[in-house]
ZAMARGU-4260 file (C-alpha; in steps of 0.2 Angstrom, whole numbers, plus 5000, padded with zeros to 4 digits):
<rodrens>
0) 5037/4975/4925 | 5055/4969/4931 | 5068/4962/4920 | 5078/4958/4904 | 5063/4958/4895
5) 5058/4977/4898 | 5075/4981/4894 | 5077/4972/4877 | 5068/4982/4865 | 5071/5002/4864
10) 5055/5012/4870 | 5051/5031/4868 | 5055/5041/4882 | 5052/5059/4886 | 5060/5067/4900
15) 5056/5083/4905 | 5061/5094/4922 | 5065/5113/4930 | 5079/5105/4940 | 5064/5101/4954
20) 5052/5092/4946 | 5048/5084/4930 | 5039/5071/4921 | 5043/5054/4914 | 5032/5048/4900
25) 5036/5028/4892 | 5027/5026/4875 | 5017/5038/4881 | 5010/5033/4897 | 5016/5045/4909
30) 5025/5037/4925 | 5030/5050/4934 | 5020/5047/4952 | 5028/5029/4951 | 5045/5035/4950
35) 5055/5043/4961 | 5072/5046/4951 | 5080/5040/4936 | 5098/5038/4927 | 5101/5042/4909
40) 5117/5035/4900 | 5121/5036/4884 | 5134/5029/4873 | 5139/5034/4857 | 5133/5022/4843
45) 5120/5013/4856 | 5102/5018/4863 | 5103/5025/4879 | 5099/5018/4894 | 5086/5021/4907
50) 5085/5017/4923 | 5069/5021/4932 | 5069/5021/4951 | 5049/5018/4956 | 5043/5025/4972
55) 5041/5013/4987 | 5028/5003/4989 | 5020/5006/4973 | 5028/4998/4960 | 5026/5002/4941
60) 5014/4999/4929 | 5020/4999/4911 | 5013/4996/4894 | 5023/4996/4881 | 5066/5023/4860
65) 5076/5020/4873 | 5082/5004/4883 | 5072/5004/4901 | 5078/4998/4916 | 5071/4995/4935
70) 5081/4999/4946 | 5082/4995/4965 | 5089/5011/4975 | 5096/5005/4994 | 5100/5016/5007
75) 5118/5020/5008 | 5117/5021/5027 | 5113/5002/5026 | 5128/4997/5018 | 5140/5011/5030
80) 5135/5002/5044 | 5136/4985/5038 | 5152/4990/5034 | 5157/4998/5048 | 5150/4983/5058
85) 5163/4970/5053 | 5178/4982/5055 | 5191/4975/5068 | 5192/4988/5082 | 5210/4985/5086
90) 5214/4983/5066 | 5210/4998/5065 | 5216/5008/5079 | 5235/5001/5075 | 5230/5004/5058
95) 5226/5022/5060 | 5242/5024/5070 | 5252/5018/5057 | 5248/5028/5044 | 5261/5040/5037
100) 5248/5055/5037 | 5243/5054/5054 | 5246/5073/5060 | 5250/5077/5079 | 5236/5087/5081
105) 5219/5089/5091 | 5210/5079/5081 | 5223/5068/5073 | 5220/5053/5077 | 5202/5054/5074
110) 5205/5060/5056 | 5218/5046/5054 | 5205/5032/5060 | 5193/5040/5046 | 5203/5041/5030
115) 5208/5024/5034 | 5192/5017/5034 | 5189/5028/5019 | 5203/5018/5013 | 5197/5000/5016
120) 5178/5005/5012 | 5188/5007/4994 | 5198/4991/4997 | 5215/4999/4999 | 5226/4991/5011
</rodrens>
C-alpha cells in the first residue's frame, strides 16, 4: 500500500535494532523481510513520521502510532551520472581555471574541476 492514505492516520510502530540488523513491526505485523531501510523523524508536537524503503521487487504487504510513508530509494550514482552528462566541458574548464582557490600544484587543476562540479551540484555559480 502506498500513497497518502497510509500516512493519514498514525499506526502502531515498533523498531528494534542492534546497529547491523533489526525488526520493523507496523500494527503488530513484522515486515522486516520487506524493508531494506527506514528513516524516523520526530518533531515536537507531532506524531513521528516513519518512511519505509521497501526491498526491490518484493513490495510491501500492510494491514492496519506513527505516520508511515513508503519512499523510493534511488541510486545516487544515476543522479550523478545524469548531472555529469549535462556539464559543458568548455564551461567547466573555464570556471575551474578562473577559481580563486586554484592551486599551482600537481593536481591543482583536477582539484579545481572537482570543486567547481561540487559547487554546480549545490546550485552555486
